[in-house]
Rosetta silent file (secondary structure, phi, psi, omega in degrees, C-alpha in Angstrom):
SEQUENCE: MKGTMLLGDIAELIPGSTTVMRKYNLDFCCGGKQTLEDACRFQKLDMEQIMKEINDFQNSAKHKDLQKEWREAPLSTITNHLENHYHARHRLMLPELKMLAEKVERVHEGHPDCPVGLAQFLDEMNTELSEHMSKEEMILFPMISAGNGSMAVMPIHVMTAEHDQHGQSLAKLKVLAFNFNAPLEACGTWRALYRGLDQLEQELMEHIHLENHILFPRALQGKN
SCORE:     score description
SCORE:     0.000 S_00000001
   1 L     0.000  161.392 -178.113  -54.595   23.654  -94.965 S_00000001
   2 L  -128.023  160.270  179.951  -52.773   21.884  -92.087 S_00000001
   3 L   -66.546  -25.962  179.352  -51.944   22.716  -88.565 S_00000001
   4 L   -75.208   -3.575  177.346  -48.232   22.424  -89.377 S_00000001
   5 L   -73.079  145.063  170.730  -48.409   25.537  -91.572 S_00000001
   6 E   -69.177  148.537  179.796  -46.784   28.668  -90.310 S_00000001
   7 H   -62.471  -34.354  179.110  -49.067   31.533  -89.364 S_00000001
   8 H   -66.761  -37.047  179.281  -47.158   33.849  -91.739 S_00000001
   9 H   -65.040  -46.239 -179.597  -47.647   31.340  -94.599 S_00000001
  10 H   -63.866  -36.103 -177.392  -51.439   31.093  -93.895 S_00000001
  11 H   -72.923  -24.451 -179.247  -51.737   34.821  -93.873 S_00000001
  12 H   -79.586  -39.289 -174.506  -49.770   34.989  -97.220 S_00000001
  13 H   -86.468  -22.151 -178.583  -51.607   32.230  -99.009 S_00000001
  14 L  -132.498   72.434 -175.473  -55.040   32.989  -97.542 S_00000001
  15 L   -51.215  -35.502  175.970  -55.136   36.760  -96.987 S_00000001
  16 L   -66.667  -15.612 -178.917  -58.675   36.746  -95.580 S_00000001
  17 H   -63.580  -21.862 -178.489  -57.468   34.365  -92.908 S_00000001
  18 H   -59.621  -33.596  173.689  -55.986   37.326  -91.044 S_00000001
  19 H   -54.959  -50.450  178.877  -59.491   38.219  -90.003 S_00000001
  20 H   -61.196  -43.430 -173.397  -59.909   34.933  -88.324 S_00000001
  21 H   -71.701  -37.855  177.825  -56.412   34.938  -86.737 S_00000001
  22 H   -67.359  -28.375  174.775  -56.930   38.406  -85.250 S_00000001
  23 H   -60.463  -39.364  175.508  -60.172   37.192  -83.786 S_00000001
  24 L  -100.746   21.505 -178.808  -58.167   34.679  -81.784 S_00000001
  25 L    50.222   42.598  173.381  -55.201   36.884  -81.116 S_00000001
  26 L   -92.331  116.096 -178.944  -52.922   34.762  -83.288 S_00000001
  27 L   -74.623   99.636 -175.378  -49.889   36.868  -84.219 S_00000001
  28 L   -98.269   -2.142  177.627  -49.256   36.262  -87.970 S_00000001
  29 L   -95.499  -79.825 -177.354  -46.819   39.251  -88.385 S_00000001
  30 L   -73.477  -30.040 -179.093  -44.112   39.209  -85.796 S_00000001
  31 L  -100.664   25.310 -173.224  -45.066   35.712  -84.581 S_00000001
  32 L   -72.380   -6.149 -174.620  -45.496   34.324  -88.100 S_00000001
  33 L   -87.224   -3.106  177.635  -42.743   31.847  -87.719 S_00000001
  34 L   -94.792  150.399 -174.140  -44.776   29.633  -85.413 S_00000001
  35 E   -82.425  158.313  177.170  -47.078   26.855  -86.680 S_00000001
  36 H   -65.312  -35.322  175.946  -50.839   27.141  -86.141 S_00000001
  37 H   -57.259  -48.757 -177.920  -50.621   23.967  -84.137 S_00000001
  38 H   -69.806  -42.087 -179.714  -48.047   25.296  -81.688 S_00000001
  39 H   -60.973  -38.850 -176.644  -49.813   28.680  -81.380 S_00000001
  40 H   -70.161  -44.219  176.702  -53.162   27.033  -80.634 S_00000001
  41 H   -57.703  -47.518 -176.745  -51.478   24.727  -78.019 S_00000001
  42 H   -63.007  -39.568 -175.071  -49.779   27.644  -76.293 S_00000001
  43 H   -96.870    7.220 -175.252  -52.939   29.718  -76.195 S_00000001
  44 L    44.762   54.898  178.690  -55.292   26.706  -75.547 S_00000001
  45 L  -110.379  158.477 -179.356  -57.384   27.307  -78.601 S_00000001
  46 L   -84.145  102.147 -174.129  -59.453   24.883  -80.602 S_00000001
  47 H   -58.518  -47.804 -175.520  -57.270   24.420  -83.743 S_00000001
  48 H   -62.167  -34.539  175.311  -60.018   22.572  -85.654 S_00000001
  49 H   -61.542  -52.627 -178.841  -62.524   25.342  -85.060 S_00000001
  50 H   -63.306  -38.402  179.317  -60.032   27.899  -86.360 S_00000001
  51 H   -61.956  -43.573  178.546  -59.054   25.799  -89.353 S_00000001
  52 H   -59.874  -44.736 -178.517  -62.872   25.486  -90.191 S_00000001
  53 H   -70.816  -33.082  176.017  -63.333   29.204  -89.965 S_00000001
  54 H   -70.238  -40.745  177.982  -60.313   29.899  -92.136 S_00000001
  55 H   -65.985  -41.484  177.361  -61.383   27.342  -94.805 S_00000001
  56 H   -61.364  -33.220 -178.364  -64.953   28.865  -94.834 S_00000001
  57 H   -72.494  -44.088  179.430  -63.489   32.232  -95.320 S_00000001
  58 H   -51.505  -42.562 -173.982  -61.176   30.929  -98.091 S_00000001
  59 L   -83.792   -2.692 -176.385  -64.191   29.568  -99.941 S_00000001
  60 L   -82.890  157.344  171.342  -66.223   32.721  -99.541 S_00000001
  61 H   -57.788  -39.208 -176.750  -66.732   35.451 -102.164 S_00000001
  62 H   -57.016  -40.178 -178.394  -65.372   37.962  -99.668 S_00000001
  63 H   -68.923  -33.811  178.705  -62.005   36.158  -99.714 S_00000001
  64 H   -64.645  -32.082  177.157  -61.840   36.265 -103.515 S_00000001
  65 H   -62.540  -45.735 -174.301  -62.285   39.975 -103.332 S_00000001
  66 H   -82.140  -11.643 -175.907  -59.425   40.385 -100.861 S_00000001
  67 L   -62.512  130.412  176.602  -56.978   37.964 -102.690 S_00000001
  68 L  -133.238  135.163  179.500  -53.919   39.920 -103.872 S_00000001
  69 L   -87.019   59.572 -172.970  -51.084   38.418 -105.766 S_00000001
  70 L   -66.243  -27.438 -176.251  -48.416   40.123 -103.823 S_00000001
  71 L   -72.294   -9.402  172.284  -45.998   37.234 -104.211 S_00000001
  72 L  -112.217   -8.807 -174.805  -45.797   38.033 -108.030 S_00000001
  73 L   -69.910  148.147  174.284  -46.199   41.791 -107.960 S_00000001
  74 L   -66.482  147.720 -174.464  -43.065   43.806 -108.839 S_00000001
  75 H   -58.736  -34.598 -177.019  -41.323   44.916 -105.571 S_00000001
  76 H   -68.797  -33.658 -178.864  -41.709   48.686 -106.509 S_00000001
  77 H   -68.890  -38.280  179.323  -45.500   48.056 -106.643 S_00000001
  78 H   -69.947  -41.007 -177.590  -45.437   46.598 -103.084 S_00000001
  79 H   -72.817  -33.363  179.591  -43.315   49.420 -101.686 S_00000001
  80 H   -67.163  -43.777 -178.138  -45.622   52.041 -103.332 S_00000001
  81 H   -62.922  -47.571 -177.999  -48.656   50.219 -101.802 S_00000001
  82 H   -58.312  -50.830 -175.193  -47.039   50.196  -98.376 S_00000001
  83 H   -69.482  -45.985 -173.957  -46.290   53.955  -98.497 S_00000001
  84 H   -75.390  -26.021 -178.685  -49.543   55.134 -100.234 S_00000001
  85 H  -104.151  -69.702 -171.856  -51.838   52.898  -98.175 S_00000001
  86 H   -69.526  -51.233 -178.983  -50.439   51.727  -94.836 S_00000001
  87 H   -58.084  -45.002 -178.322  -47.983   54.449  -94.152 S_00000001
  88 H   -63.446  -42.549 -177.968  -50.506   57.235  -95.149 S_00000001
  89 H   -64.765  -48.502  178.044  -53.249   55.540  -93.018 S_00000001
  90 H   -54.309  -42.912 -174.683  -51.032   55.274  -89.954 S_00000001
  91 H   -65.224  -35.665  175.615  -50.030   58.941  -90.196 S_00000001
  92 H   -72.030  -49.845 -169.859  -53.748   59.941  -90.261 S_00000001
  93 H   -70.868  -38.313 -169.658  -55.106   57.564  -87.697 S_00000001
  94 H   -65.572  -48.540  173.982  -52.643   57.805  -84.962 S_00000001
  95 H   -62.137  -37.231  178.727  -53.031   61.553  -84.140 S_00000001
  96 H   -66.049  -40.910  176.657  -56.779   61.241  -84.376 S_00000001
  97 H   -61.933  -42.223  175.728  -56.817   58.277  -82.050 S_00000001
  98 H   -56.562  -48.699 -178.571  -54.626   60.088  -79.602 S_00000001
  99 H   -57.418  -46.338 -179.919  -57.159   63.069  -79.615 S_00000001
 100 H   -64.503  -40.448  176.882  -60.020   60.747  -78.944 S_00000001
 101 H   -62.290  -39.831  171.537  -58.171   59.003  -76.239 S_00000001
 102 H   -53.179  -45.699 -176.640  -57.439   62.327  -74.526 S_00000001
 103 H   -70.285  -37.903  179.634  -61.053   63.206  -74.504 S_00000001
 104 H   -68.429  -43.346 -179.507  -62.197   59.766  -73.088 S_00000001
 105 H   -66.508  -30.917 -178.527  -59.543   59.984  -70.246 S_00000001
 106 H   -77.892  -45.120 -175.726  -60.476   63.489  -69.473 S_00000001
 107 H   -72.667  -36.161 -174.340  -64.311   63.056  -69.523 S_00000001
 108 L  -110.205   23.379  175.201  -64.379   59.555  -67.925 S_00000001
 109 L   -54.932  133.072 -178.527  -61.632   59.881  -65.399 S_00000001
 110 L    99.575  -21.126  175.124  -62.501   57.781  -62.431 S_00000001
 111 L   -65.819  132.637 -175.567  -64.444   55.180  -64.393 S_00000001
 112 L   -63.496  -18.210 -178.962  -62.994   51.679  -63.594 S_00000001
 113 L  -103.957   12.440 -178.498  -62.756   50.905  -67.362 S_00000001
 114 L   -66.522  123.599 -178.747  -61.186   54.289  -68.290 S_00000001
 115 L   -73.007   72.024 -178.643  -58.078   53.580  -70.527 S_00000001
 116 L   -59.827  132.554  175.661  -55.707   55.526  -68.278 S_00000001
 117 L    83.094   -3.278 -176.789  -52.387   56.330  -70.111 S_00000001
 118 H   -66.248  -43.223 -179.724  -53.655   55.356  -73.547 S_00000001
 119 H   -62.344  -36.878  176.980  -53.279   58.798  -75.068 S_00000001
 120 H   -67.327  -44.844 -179.167  -49.710   59.065  -73.948 S_00000001
 121 H   -63.685  -33.623  175.771  -48.899   55.576  -75.235 S_00000001
 122 H   -63.509  -41.594  177.529  -50.534   56.394  -78.630 S_00000001
 123 H   -58.997  -46.071 -176.959  -48.236   59.495  -78.811 S_00000001
 124 H   -63.960  -41.645  175.038  -45.215   57.266  -78.144 S_00000001
 125 H   -55.651  -47.528 -174.081  -46.394   54.751  -80.832 S_00000001
 126 H   -59.538  -44.662 -175.807  -46.941   57.603  -83.299 S_00000001
 127 H   -68.801  -46.312 -179.771  -43.279   58.893  -82.791 S_00000001
 128 H   -67.082  -43.097 -176.946  -41.691   55.431  -83.150 S_00000001
 129 H   -69.138  -27.935 -178.194  -43.759   54.390  -86.069 S_00000001
 130 H   -71.370  -43.590 -177.375  -43.237   57.721  -87.914 S_00000001
 131 H   -65.234  -35.832 -178.905  -39.393   57.382  -87.486 S_00000001
 132 H   -68.282  -46.580 -179.195  -39.634   53.717  -88.615 S_00000001
 133 H   -66.819  -41.070 -179.999  -41.664   54.606  -91.766 S_00000001
 134 H   -59.236  -41.828  179.300  -39.418   57.537  -92.605 S_00000001
 135 H   -67.291  -37.170  176.885  -36.303   55.248  -92.633 S_00000001
 136 H   -61.072  -43.580 -177.555  -38.099   52.787  -94.788 S_00000001
 137 H   -70.832  -40.342 -175.170  -39.175   55.532  -97.218 S_00000001
 138 H   -84.150  -34.572 -174.831  -35.766   57.316  -97.325 S_00000001
 139 H  -115.491  -56.818 -171.724  -33.366   54.339  -97.288 S_00000001
 140 H   -73.066  -57.124 -175.362  -34.867   50.837  -97.606 S_00000001
 141 H   -56.108  -50.622  173.754  -37.651   51.176 -100.010 S_00000001
 142 H   -52.170  -41.952  176.199  -35.501   53.092 -102.734 S_00000001
 143 H   -56.185  -44.423 -178.356  -32.910   50.346 -102.377 S_00000001
 144 H   -65.769  -46.737 -177.502  -35.421   47.684 -102.976 S_00000001
 145 H   -62.847  -28.356 -177.240  -37.173   49.485 -105.842 S_00000001
 146 L   -86.326    2.963  175.526  -33.760   49.978 -107.539 S_00000001
 147 L    82.866   13.603 -179.084  -33.191   46.180 -107.523 S_00000001
 148 L  -101.280   23.800 -173.740  -30.537   46.397 -104.691 S_00000001
 149 H   -62.836  -33.968 -177.350  -32.511   44.540 -102.099 S_00000001
 150 H   -66.929  -14.564  174.638  -29.915   41.767 -101.774 S_00000001
 151 H   -93.494    4.467 -176.842  -27.528   44.479 -100.454 S_00000001
 152 L  -107.655   41.552 -178.921  -29.962   45.561  -97.764 S_00000001
 153 H   -59.670  -52.002 -172.954  -29.325   42.862  -95.215 S_00000001
 154 H   -69.978  -47.251 -179.293  -28.621   45.256  -92.327 S_00000001
 155 H   -59.750  -36.783  177.732  -31.452   47.780  -93.012 S_00000001
 156 H   -62.588  -41.964  179.692  -33.908   44.783  -93.284 S_00000001
 157 H   -58.664  -47.627 -179.584  -32.497   43.347  -90.036 S_00000001
 158 H   -63.447  -43.987 -176.652  -33.165   46.723  -88.272 S_00000001
 159 H   -66.780  -39.840  174.469  -36.636   47.154  -89.679 S_00000001
 160 H   -53.422  -48.643  178.510  -37.472   43.542  -88.735 S_00000001
 161 H   -59.200  -45.191  175.928  -36.289   44.118  -85.184 S_00000001
 162 H   -66.738  -28.781  171.541  -38.451   47.300  -85.028 S_00000001
 163 H   -64.138  -38.946 -177.331  -41.372   45.282  -86.273 S_00000001
 164 H   -66.312  -29.744 -178.835  -41.065   42.973  -83.271 S_00000001
 165 H   -75.944  -38.333  177.727  -41.206   46.128  -81.060 S_00000001
 166 H   -62.846  -39.229  179.298  -44.299   47.368  -82.922 S_00000001
 167 H   -63.937  -36.213  170.210  -45.858   43.938  -82.214 S_00000001
 168 H   -63.297  -39.491  176.589  -45.143   44.358  -78.547 S_00000001
 169 H   -66.491  -29.795  173.680  -46.761   47.758  -78.615 S_00000001
 170 H   -67.579  -39.297  174.061  -49.900   46.359  -80.058 S_00000001
 171 H   -61.301  -41.104  178.488  -50.110   43.864  -77.233 S_00000001
 172 H   -68.044  -37.450  176.192  -49.680   46.600  -74.691 S_00000001
 173 H   -53.587  -45.604 -176.245  -52.283   48.718  -76.585 S_00000001
 174 H   -69.147  -28.728  172.804  -54.794   45.995  -76.234 S_00000001
 175 H   -67.662  -51.992  179.705  -54.120   45.772  -72.430 S_00000001
 176 H   -60.850  -33.377 -177.387  -54.529   49.529  -71.954 S_00000001
 177 L  -105.010   28.346  177.031  -57.797   49.573  -73.982 S_00000001
 178 H    42.652   48.727  171.930  -59.264   46.462  -72.440 S_00000001
 179 H    66.773   19.121  179.542  -59.009   44.356  -75.564 S_00000001
 180 H    65.003   31.068  170.730  -61.015   47.270  -77.284 S_00000001
 181 L   -99.113  111.539 -178.718  -64.275   46.275  -75.532 S_00000001
 182 L   -84.584  137.702  175.099  -66.063   49.452  -74.554 S_00000001
 183 L   -60.293  158.159 -179.032  -68.381   49.230  -71.505 S_00000001
 184 L   -50.362  -39.694 -173.737  -72.155   49.241  -72.104 S_00000001
 185 L   -95.904   19.089  178.343  -72.636   52.801  -71.044 S_00000001
 186 L   -62.471  146.779  178.053  -69.637   54.125  -73.239 S_00000001
 187 L   -81.496  167.046  176.797  -70.276   57.355  -75.067 S_00000001
 188 H   -54.298  -45.393 -179.847  -69.887   57.626  -78.864 S_00000001
 189 H   -61.131  -40.038  175.498  -66.327   58.919  -78.662 S_00000001
 190 H   -60.479  -44.977  179.315  -65.298   55.995  -76.513 S_00000001
 191 H   -69.587  -38.984  176.312  -66.717   53.542  -78.972 S_00000001
 192 H   -58.384  -38.798  177.375  -65.247   55.374  -81.879 S_00000001
 193 H   -61.328  -50.597 -179.418  -61.844   55.203  -80.224 S_00000001
 194 H   -67.851  -36.756  174.101  -61.973   51.452  -79.745 S_00000001
 195 H   -63.385  -36.336  177.653  -63.223   50.841  -83.357 S_00000001
 196 H   -68.754  -39.338  176.018  -60.304   52.921  -84.553 S_00000001
 197 H   -66.211  -33.961  172.934  -57.812   51.078  -82.388 S_00000001
 198 H   -64.843  -35.475  177.149  -59.130   47.756  -83.719 S_00000001
 199 H   -69.765  -39.115  174.523  -58.679   49.077  -87.216 S_00000001
 200 H   -58.153  -46.392  178.205  -55.206   50.209  -86.434 S_00000001
 201 H   -61.475  -42.142  179.728  -54.217   46.889  -85.114 S_00000001
 202 H   -63.306  -42.188 -178.258  -55.528   45.116  -88.165 S_00000001
 203 H   -72.967  -34.033  175.539  -53.767   47.432  -90.653 S_00000001
 204 H   -62.921  -41.104 -178.995  -50.496   47.427  -88.672 S_00000001
 205 H   -70.144  -37.478  178.042  -50.492   43.651  -88.611 S_00000001
 206 H   -67.594  -39.597 -177.515  -51.253   43.393  -92.322 S_00000001
 207 H   -59.756  -51.934 -173.246  -48.520   46.115  -92.965 S_00000001
 208 H   -71.306  -32.250  175.506  -45.898   44.208  -91.027 S_00000001
 209 H   -57.983  -54.813 -173.584  -46.878   40.805  -92.518 S_00000001
 210 H   -61.146  -33.637 -179.861  -46.553   42.074  -96.042 S_00000001
 211 H   -75.377  -53.346 -169.239  -43.029   43.473  -95.265 S_00000001
 212 H   -73.578  -38.063 -170.059  -41.669   40.560  -93.146 S_00000001
 213 H  -106.710  -11.006  177.370  -43.034   37.547  -95.098 S_00000001
 214 H  -125.982  -52.213 -177.340  -43.242   38.800  -98.691 S_00000001
 215 H   -67.065  -58.326  179.022  -41.291   42.010  -99.473 S_00000001
 216 H   -61.436  -41.221  178.997  -38.125   41.327  -97.424 S_00000001
 217 H   -59.370  -43.372 -175.788  -37.611   37.684  -98.374 S_00000001
 218 H   -64.399  -47.457 -175.478  -38.024   38.500 -102.089 S_00000001
 219 H   -58.178  -41.988 -172.384  -35.802   41.610 -101.813 S_00000001
 220 H   -71.941  -25.146  176.119  -32.980   39.642 -100.112 S_00000001
 221 L   -84.014    5.747  176.629  -33.133   37.021 -102.909 S_00000001
 222 L    73.988   26.788  178.945  -32.407   39.766 -105.473 S_00000001
 223 L   -96.298  156.034 -177.245  -35.777   39.698 -107.066 S_00000001
 224 L  -104.739    0.000    0.000  -37.559   42.705 -108.516 S_00000001
């Protein structure tokens, strides 16, 4: 791989690379149109080290297990996967994470690292994401699965814009939750909350990447 590759292309061609990019806060979903070189320069990161870690991951057995040929899968297979895996997971996780956040904020009020406002923000994220997923399931995905993706320019434009908003929400989420780093004295609930938030970020970024960089471009080209 080269530093001139786009982050979205790296995530598409080397799915396991998303683990490395998340480690360095490289946005491969909404920010997938920037090159690795530009992103590293902007964030003052060691590009050679990141490339080494991605290449090591690519050559590992773990990467081979994660590799999925979404670029060749039928679009209906992709939309079904998005609904049955990512959409279903988000709907389960967000209410649970909100409940955990409420408990942490209530019990640890006054602690300097308490994630004040996190529960309310998760509730807002849940509302926005639920509305977004419903529009995809009721309007966009049926059009794509029926082979009418080339006619879905406006719905795809709207969904992509909302993905950008979700990316901004993830950035704010990490600020509210102190980058998901629990203090040493944190209770089990607090640690479970941050583990869950980390998992939510990973899955939402993978979800958006699969739509923005694989599903939508193929659909607009009139492919099935």
